[in-house]
Wavefront OBJ file of the C-alpha trace (Angstrom):
o trace
v 117.033 102.718 76.339
v 120.235 100.734 76.371
v 123.322 101.462 78.990
v 126.621 100.684 79.012
v 128.715 97.405 78.132
v 130.383 97.492 81.296
v 130.995 94.158 83.513
v 128.977 94.128 86.944
v 129.238 91.750 89.724
v 125.771 90.938 91.366
v 125.794 89.484 94.716
v 123.043 88.406 96.908
v 121.802 85.257 98.956
v 118.213 85.664 97.679
v 117.905 83.641 94.503
v 114.871 85.631 93.507
v 116.739 89.331 93.749
v 119.776 87.859 91.958
v 117.447 86.603 89.252
v 115.767 90.028 88.869
v 118.669 92.355 89.118
v 120.651 90.360 86.296
v 117.337 90.712 83.995
v 117.303 94.010 84.625
v 120.850 94.868 84.061
v 121.267 92.632 81.205
v 117.870 94.347 79.603
v 120.419 98.109 79.549
v 123.181 96.505 78.308
v 125.574 95.073 80.978
v 127.542 91.900 81.504
v 126.413 90.244 84.503
v 128.032 87.890 86.730
v 126.266 86.735 89.798
v 127.022 85.055 93.164
v 125.053 83.824 95.949
v 127.596 84.671 98.653
v 130.251 86.598 99.594
v 132.914 83.869 99.442
v 131.713 82.869 96.149
v 131.918 86.904 94.955
v 135.315 86.806 96.241
v 136.529 83.953 94.734
v 134.993 85.043 91.407
v 136.427 88.292 91.574
v 140.159 87.031 92.587
v 139.976 84.816 89.217
v 139.610 88.140 87.037
v 139.877 91.010 89.619
v 140.405 93.471 86.804
v 136.869 92.170 84.989
v 134.533 93.982 86.950
v 133.454 97.456 86.589
v 131.038 97.792 89.417
v 130.186 95.253 92.189
v 126.816 95.377 93.799
v 126.292 93.407 96.799
v 123.566 92.662 99.549
v 125.009 93.805 102.970
v 123.424 91.381 105.193
v 124.656 87.433 103.943
v 125.918 84.343 105.687
v 129.987 83.694 106.178
v 130.726 87.033 104.376
v 128.963 90.151 104.729
v 128.811 92.702 101.857
v 130.578 95.230 104.010
v 133.423 92.084 104.784
v 133.527 91.420 100.874
v 134.034 95.136 99.900
v 136.929 95.379 102.199
v 138.746 92.394 100.824
v 137.971 93.562 96.854
v 139.127 97.168 97.898
v 142.579 95.608 99.250
v 142.960 94.185 95.854
v 141.887 96.876 93.566
v 141.295 100.130 95.441
v 139.384 101.986 92.339
v 136.859 99.069 92.006
v 133.442 100.876 92.587
v 130.944 99.064 95.211
v 127.223 99.547 96.064
v 126.426 97.958 99.298
v 122.333 97.253 99.524
v 120.406 96.691 102.835
v 116.962 95.417 102.772
v 116.260 95.550 106.657
v 115.109 98.752 106.486
v 117.093 100.322 108.800
v 120.048 102.685 108.213
v 123.396 101.555 108.633
v 125.578 103.746 110.687
v 129.139 103.444 110.310
v 131.457 104.847 113.483
l 1 2 3 4 5 6 7 8 9 10 11 12 13 14 15 16 17 18 19 20 21 22 23 24 25 26 27 28 29 30 31 32 33 34 35 36 37 38 39 40 41 42 43 44 45 46 47 48 49 50 51 52 53 54 55 56 57 58 59 60 61 62 63 64 65 66 67 68 69 70 71 72 73 74 75 76 77 78 79 80 81 82 83 84 85 86 87 88 89 90 91 92 93 94 95
């Protein structure tokens, strides 16, 4: 089964998760660009902000969390879909 041909920015500081996620998404037909932290992801995004159809990012990363990354990206492109993922097993509650 094939998915779309959209471009996805996949961000995680765990190399194994980036590798597995990239392979899975590419098998579904997506173009995948990866980054190993929020700062790298934001630089890649700023270089081509209209290239990406979706961002999938880990929430817990050093230097720039997924939430911080999402806020910065949305300041540039308010229509950008972003999925925040967390491996902590605890729900994130925003106030």
